[in-house]
C-alpha positions in Angstrom: 0.0 0.0 0.0 1.1 3.6 -0.5 1.7 6.2 2.1 -1.8 7.6 1.8 -3.4 4.2 2.5 -0.9 3.6 5.3 -1.8 7.0 6.8 -5.5 6.2 6.6 -5.2 2.8 8.2 -2.9 3.9 10.9 -4.3 7.3 11.8 -0.8 8.8 11.3 -0.7 11.7 8.7 1.6 11.1 5.7 3.7 14.0 6.6 4.2 12.6 10.1 5.1 9.2 8.7 7.8 10.9 6.6 9.0 12.7 9.7 9.2 9.6 11.7 11.3 7.9 8.9 13.6 10.9 8.7 14.4 10.8 12.4 14.8 7.1 12.5 11.9 6.3 14.7 10.6 3.9 12.1 12.5 2.2 9.4 12.4 3.8 5.9 9.7 2.1 3.7 10.6 0.0 0.8 10.3 1.9 -2.5 8.4 0.8 -5.6 10.1 0.9 -9.0 8.6 4.4 -9.4 10.2 5.5 -6.1 7.1 5.6 -4.1 7.0 4.4 -0.5 5.3 1.0 -0.1 4.0 -0.2 3.3 2.7 -3.6 4.4 0.5 -4.6 7.4 3.3 -5.0 9.8 4.4 -1.4 9.2 0.9 -0.1 9.7 0.8 -2.0 13.0 4.0 -0.2 14.0 2.5 3.2 13.0 -0.6 2.4 15.1 1.6 1.5 18.1 3.5 4.8 17.7 0.2 6.8 17.3 -1.2 5.2 20.5 2.0 5.8 22.4 2.0 9.4 21.3 -1.6 9.8 22.3 -0.7 8.7 25.8 1.8 11.6 25.9 5.0 9.6 25.4 7.8 11.6 23.8 9.4 10.6 20.6 12.4 9.3 22.4 10.2 7.3 24.8 8.3 5.9 21.8 11.5 4.7 20.4 12.3 2.9 23.7 8.9 1.4 23.7 9.2 0.2 20.2 12.5 -1.5 21.1 10.8 -3.2 24.1 7.9 -4.2 22.0 10.1 -5.8 19.4 12.3 -7.5 22.0 10.3 -10.7 23.0 13.0 -11.4 25.8 12.2 -8.0 27.4 11.1 -7.8 31.0 7.6 -6.4 31.6 9.0 -4.5 34.6 10.8 -2.3 32.1 7.6 -1.5 30.3 5.7 -0.9 33.6 8.5 1.5 34.9 8.1 3.6 31.7 4.3 3.7 32.1 4.6 4.5 35.8 7.0 7.4 35.0 4.5 8.7 32.4 1.7 8.6 34.9 3.8 10.6 37.4 4.5 13.2 34.6 0.9 13.3 33.8 -0.1 13.9 37.5 2.5 16.7 37.5 0.9 18.4 34.5 -2.6 17.9 36.0 -1.4 19.5 39.3 0.1 22.4 37.3 -3.1 22.9 35.2 -5.2 22.8 38.4 -3.0 25.5 40.0 -3.5 27.6 36.9 -7.2 27.1 37.0 -7.4 27.9 40.7 -5.4 31.1 40.1 -7.7 32.2 37.3 -10.8 31.2 39.2 -9.6 33.3 42.2 -8.8 36.3 39.9 -12.2 36.0 38.2 -13.9 36.2 41.6 -12.1 39.5 42.3 -13.1 41.0 38.9 -16.3 42.9 38.6 -16.7 42.1 35.0 -18.6 45.3 34.3 -17.9 48.6 32.5 -15.3 49.8 35.0 -11.7 49.8 33.8 -10.0 48.3 36.9 -9.4 44.7 36.5 -7.6 42.4 39.0 -6.9 39.9 36.2 -4.9 42.4 34.2 -3.3 43.7 37.3 -2.0 40.3 38.3 -0.8 39.6 34.7 1.2 42.9 34.8 2.6 42.1 38.3 1.8 43.8 41.6 5.0 46.0 41.3 4.4 47.0 37.6 3.4 50.6 37.1 0.3 51.2 35.0 1.1 52.0 31.4 0.3 55.7 31.7 2.8 56.2 34.4 5.8 54.6 32.5 
């Protein structure tokens, strides 16, 4: 199948497939006599694996490590579990950071009147407490 079909079946855009090949994440596809990339079912399965790992937030480097583990039938599942555990911890940190951002904005919104007056605690916070208003600079 050509790159368009592989993209459709894997859910990975053709441009991204080319990128993954260029950085060595996946092996370069075989070429037809006309120079077009040709993919088989195994390569589409690999692309699906990469897409799923990326959708779970794994970096390109981590996906490379996961691919190596996936292909290594003598791997220890503990290695895979350790990577997943580290990813969960990273996601938890991001969630905490996002929750902190949300809490801050929620607090600022409760202090803002949201009416026709020009004073706005949200903008004051963004400018910083020590920053002078624009007309005083």
